C-alpha positions in Angstrom: 115.7 77.5 105.5 118.2 80.0 106.8 118.0 83.7 105.9 121.1 83.5 103.7 119.5 80.7 101.6 116.2 82.3 100.9 116.8 86.1 101.1 119.3 87.5 98.6 120.4 91.1 98.4 120.4 91.9 94.7 122.6 95.0 95.2 120.0 97.3 93.5 117.7 98.2 96.4 115.8 94.9 96.2 115.8 91.5 98.0 114.9 88.3 96.3 112.8 86.0 98.6 113.0 82.5 97.3 110.7 81.1 100.0 107.7 83.3 98.7 109.0 83.6 95.1 108.9 87.4 95.2 111.2 90.4 95.1 111.0 93.0 97.9 112.0 96.6 97.9 114.8 96.9 100.5 113.2 100.0 102.1 109.6 100.8 102.9 107.5 103.8 102.1 108.4 105.5 105.4 112.1 105.2 104.8 111.7 106.6 101.2 109.4 109.5 102.1 109.8 110.1 105.8 106.0 110.2 106.1 103.4 107.8 107.5 100.8 106.9 104.8 97.3 105.6 104.8 96.4 102.8 102.4 95.4 105.2 99.6 98.6 107.3 99.8 100.6 104.1 99.7 98.7 103.2 96.4 100.1 106.5 95.0 103.6 105.6 96.3 103.4 102.2 94.5 102.0 103.7 91.3 104.8 106.3 91.2 107.4 103.6 91.8 105.9 101.6 88.8 105.9 104.7 86.6 109.6 105.3 87.5 110.3 101.6 86.9 112.1 101.1 90.2 114.9 98.6 89.8 113.8 98.2 86.2 110.3 96.8 87.0 106.8 98.2 86.7 104.8 95.5 88.5 105.4 96.5 92.2 102.4 96.0 94.5 101.2 95.6 98.1 102.2 92.2 99.6 99.6 89.6 100.3 99.0 88.5 103.9 101.1 85.4 103.5 104.0 87.3 101.8 104.1 89.9 104.5 103.7 87.4 107.3 106.5 85.3 105.7 109.0 88.0 106.6 108.1 87.9 110.3 110.8 85.8 112.0 111.4 85.6 115.8 115.0 84.5 115.1 115.8 87.7 113.1 116.0 91.2 114.3 116.3 94.6 112.7 115.4 98.1 114.0 112.5 100.4 113.2 112.6 104.1 112.9 112.6 104.5 116.7 115.6 102.2 117.1 113.3 99.5 118.6 113.8 95.8 117.7 111.5 94.3 115.1 111.4 90.7 113.8 112.5 91.4 110.3 115.7 90.1 108.7 118.7 92.5 108.9 119.1 92.1 105.2 116.5 94.9 104.9 117.6 98.5 105.6 117.2 99.4 109.3 114.9 102.3 110.2 111.7 101.1 108.6 108.2 101.9 109.7 108.0 98.4 111.2 104.6 97.6 109.5 103.3 96.9 106.1 99.9 97.5 104.6 98.7 94.4 102.7 96.5 94.0 99.6 94.0 92.1 101.7 91.0 94.3 102.5 87.5 94.2 103.9 85.6 97.1 102.5 87.0 100.2 104.2 89.6 98.3 106.3 92.9 96.7 105.1 95.3 94.3 106.8 98.5 95.6 108.5 101.3 93.2 109.5 103.3 94.6 112.4 106.9 93.3 112.6 107.5 94.5 116.2 105.0 92.0 117.7 103.6 89.9 114.9 100.1 91.3 115.2 97.8 91.4 112.3 95.3 94.3 112.5 92.6 95.7 110.3 92.6 99.5 110.6 90.6 101.8 108.3 92.3 102.4 104.9 92.1 106.1 105.9 94.2 105.6 109.1 97.5 107.5 109.0 99.2 106.4 112.2 102.6 104.7 112.0 101.8 102.9 108.8 103.9 102.2 105.7 104.0 99.7 102.8 106.9 97.4 101.8 106.5 96.9 98.0 106.8 93.4 96.5 106.7 92.0 93.0 106.5 88.4 91.6 109.7 86.9 90.4 108.1 85.7 87.2 
């Protein structure tokens, strides 16, 4: 599937992902707040977005590992906040944190998918170094 066929810019700050059957926020928490956030602070960010009904929806959440990993694509490049290349479709706004927290957790650790190198790491949920979340919601 080419990017044009499965990622659709909805023109309201969201991207429809037909491959994963979800809708992504076009920007991540770093782009929106200009702050790195630990897993718990990202929960607050998601909750506020739901209370404000971003793009008309109140069911935004962290991505699963497979949803977040589904955006990693060695054929697509974008730039992170440092101007470095990341493997994320250019349909998303440039300048992101380059990572996303995921809902997958193991006690006090949670999964991070890194779009600069495709690594999946399990830092502490309290870690606050270069971490952000890209919100997602189911299409149905």
